[in-house]
N, C-alpha and C positions, 0 to 999 in steps of 0.2 A: 812295644820294645822294638828296636830295629835291629837289622842284621849287620854284620861286619864280615867283608871279603878279604881273604888273604891270598895273594897272587905272588909267582915268582917274577922278579922284574927282569931277569936275564934269559938264559937257555936252559933253566932248570938246575937242580942241584945245589939251589941256594941255602939249603937247610930248613926248608918248610916244615918238615916233620918235627923237628927240634922245637921251632917257634910255636906250632900249633900244640904241641904238648905243653909248652910253658903258658900260652894264652888260654888253653881249655880249662884251666883251673878257674877262670872267671866266666865261663859259658855254660849254659844248660845243655846246648845242643851243638854238635860239629857235623857238617854235613859236606860230603865230597860231591863235586858237580860235574866233573868231566874226566876223560881219559880212562885208562884201564890199568891192567896189571903191568903196563909199562913204566908205571911209577914206582918209586922206591923210596919211602920216607923212614928214615932211620932214627930211632930214639934209643938213649942208653939211660938205664934206670940201675943205679948200683954197678954191679958187674954184669948185668944182663943186657943184651942188645935185642931191639925189636925191629925187625924190617918189615914194614907195611906196604902192601902194593895196591890194595883195594880198600881196606876198612880205614876210616879216618883215624888219626894219631891219638884223637881224644879219647879212644876206647881204653887207653892205659889209666884213665882217670875214672874211678869206680862210680861216681856220681854223674858222669856225662853220659848223655844218650847219642848215638853216632847214626848217621844216615848216609845211605848211598843213593844218589839222586838218579833221575831218568837220563841225565846227560852222560853217565859212566856206562861202559861197555863191559860186561861182566864174563869172566872166565870161570866156569863152575868149579873146575879143579883148583885153580888159584884160590878162589874164595873159600872152599871147604878147607883146604890146607891151612889157610890162614885163621880160621876159626879154631882148627884143631891145635895150631901152634899156641894161640892165646890161652886156650883152655889148659893145655899142658903145663902153662906157667901159672895156673890158678887164677886167670882172668876170665870171668863168665861173660859172655855176650848176650844170653838169655834176657829179653826185656830192654836190652840197651842198644841193640843193631837191629835198624830197620832198612829195607830195601825197595825201592820204588818198583811198582809193578810194570811199569813202562820203560824200565832199562832194558836194553837189548843184549842178546847173549852172544859171546864168541863161540862160534861152531868149529869143528874139527877141520872144515874145509877153509875157514878163514886162516887158521895157523899155517895151514899147508901152502895156501897160495900166497901168504905173506913171505914164508921162507923161500919159495921158488922165485918170487919176484926179485929177491935181494941177490939171487945168482947171476942175473944179467948184467949188462954193461951200465944201465941206468939205475943202479940201486941208490937209494936214499940214505941207508944206515939205519933201518927200523930195528926194533928189538925182536922182530919175527914172532910176536905174540898175537898176531891176528887183529890187532887194533884197527889198522887201515882198512882192510877188507870188511870188517864188520861194520864200519861207520859208512863204507860204500853201500853196503846193503840196505842200511838204515835210510839214507837219503834216496835209494832207489826204490824205497817202499817195499823192499823184500825180506827185511830183518825178523829175526825171531826174538820177540820179546818175553820177558818172564811170565807175563799174564797169559801167553799162548800155551804154557805148560799145563794149565788147568783144564784144557780140552784136548784129549789125545787124539781125537779124530782130526781136528783142526790143526794140530801140531804135526801129525804124521803128513797131512796134505801140503803143508808149507814145507817141510823138510824135503819131502819127495820132489816138489817143483825146484826148489833151490838145487837140490842134489843132482837133477838131471843137467841143469846148465852148469854146475860146477864140474861134475864128472866128464862132461863134454869137453871142457876147458882142460882138465887135467890130462885127459886120455889122448885128444886130438891135437892140442897145441903144446903141452909139455911132456908128452909121452910118459905120463905117471899113471900108476893103477888107480882106478877109481875107489870111491868110499862106499862103505856098506850102510844104507840107509836104516836098516833094522836095528843094527848096533847103536846108531847115533840115537834113534828115538829111544831105545831101552836106557841108554846112558842119561839122556836129560830128564826122562821121567823119574828115574832114581834121584837125580839132583833136585827134582821138584819136591819130592818127599822130605828131603833133608833141608830144605830152606823156607818151606811154607810159612813157619811160624816167624819168619823175619819180614814177610812181604807186607808193604803198607802203601796207603795212597800218600805219597810223600808230600805233593803239593798242598793237599788239605790239612795234613798233620803240621807241617811247618808254619802255615799261615795261622792256624789255630793256636800253635804255640806262641807265636809272636803277639797275637791278639790277648793271650793269657798274660802277657808281660815277660815271657821267658827270653833269653838271649840265644842268638844264634850265630855261629862262626861258620862261614863258607870256605871250604878248603878246595883250592885248586891243585892240579898236578902240572909238571912240566913248567913252562915260563912263558913269559911274553913274547920273546922272539922265536917262539916255536908255535905260536898262535897260527892257525891254518890261513887267517885273513890278514893278519897284521905282523906275521913273522917273516923270516928270510925265506920265503917260498921259492923253489918246492922242498927245501930242507927244513920241512916243519912237521908237526903232529897233526893228526887228522881232526882236531877239535879246537875249542876256543878256551885256552887256559886264562884269558884276560877276563876282566871283572864282568863284562856282559855276559859271559858264559855261565856265570853263577847264577843268574835268572832263568835262563832257558834251560839250564841243568837241574834245576830244583823246583821251578815253578813260583819262586818268590818274586813279586814285582818290583822293579828297581826303585819305585817309591819307598820301599820298606828298607833298602839298604843305606845305613847311616855313614859307614866309613870304608875306605879300601886301604890295606896295609900292603905295600910292596916289599919284598925281602930281596936283598942284594948280598953278594959276597965280595970281597976285597979283590979277587982276580976272577977272570971270566973262563969258563971252560964250557964245552958242549959235548953231547954224545952224538955219534953218527956223522954224516957228511955236511958240507956246508961251510 
């Protein structure tokens, strides 16, 4: 079986969440492939409104498995709040939600630096959720991945190295108080305990599912003109919402993608500057 990619064809807010909810009825698996909690996919079921920032909209269908790919940057607090929200509405995610062990984690210093950068004259209009700074660390090969949570000593070492650099930046450049490394280590080890059961080798899982004839819908966030390479640079997001990002963000090769669906709306809007 082949995979289908769903992308926003404008600047986001095209209604992708609603369309994914409708289409997911026909798919076995829905996988999110990029972005972070800066996305907001809204679905109405009866009188109930669900706004999902990280978990794919397909989670609202009880027989659909949902996956968060390695291309997504994960805010632990946002993820746990989203899981709790779904469960409060009687929607169980156990056995239906899987997260790539190679997904990068948004750290407290990412959010802080993102917010501070938006106070200057060259602000872009980000959501201040730490998405951009997290991707910067990813490509600088300094990022903290979910798999790093499995080794406390290695996690502490990476956080200490990163925090020395970030605290220097906060204190000497921005005149802001530094962050406590011990508190951050403790917070993220607690997060590891909460999400252990969701961690999965996503590329292997998805490719095996396709080999078994299962159908996969790949869900993007934001939109084409917010793509860091093909959008209205520099007023873009920090990842690739276009269809190519679906491959790098999940580990599915392009030869397994059968179709790409673009979502548009009748009028154009965008969030932020540009």
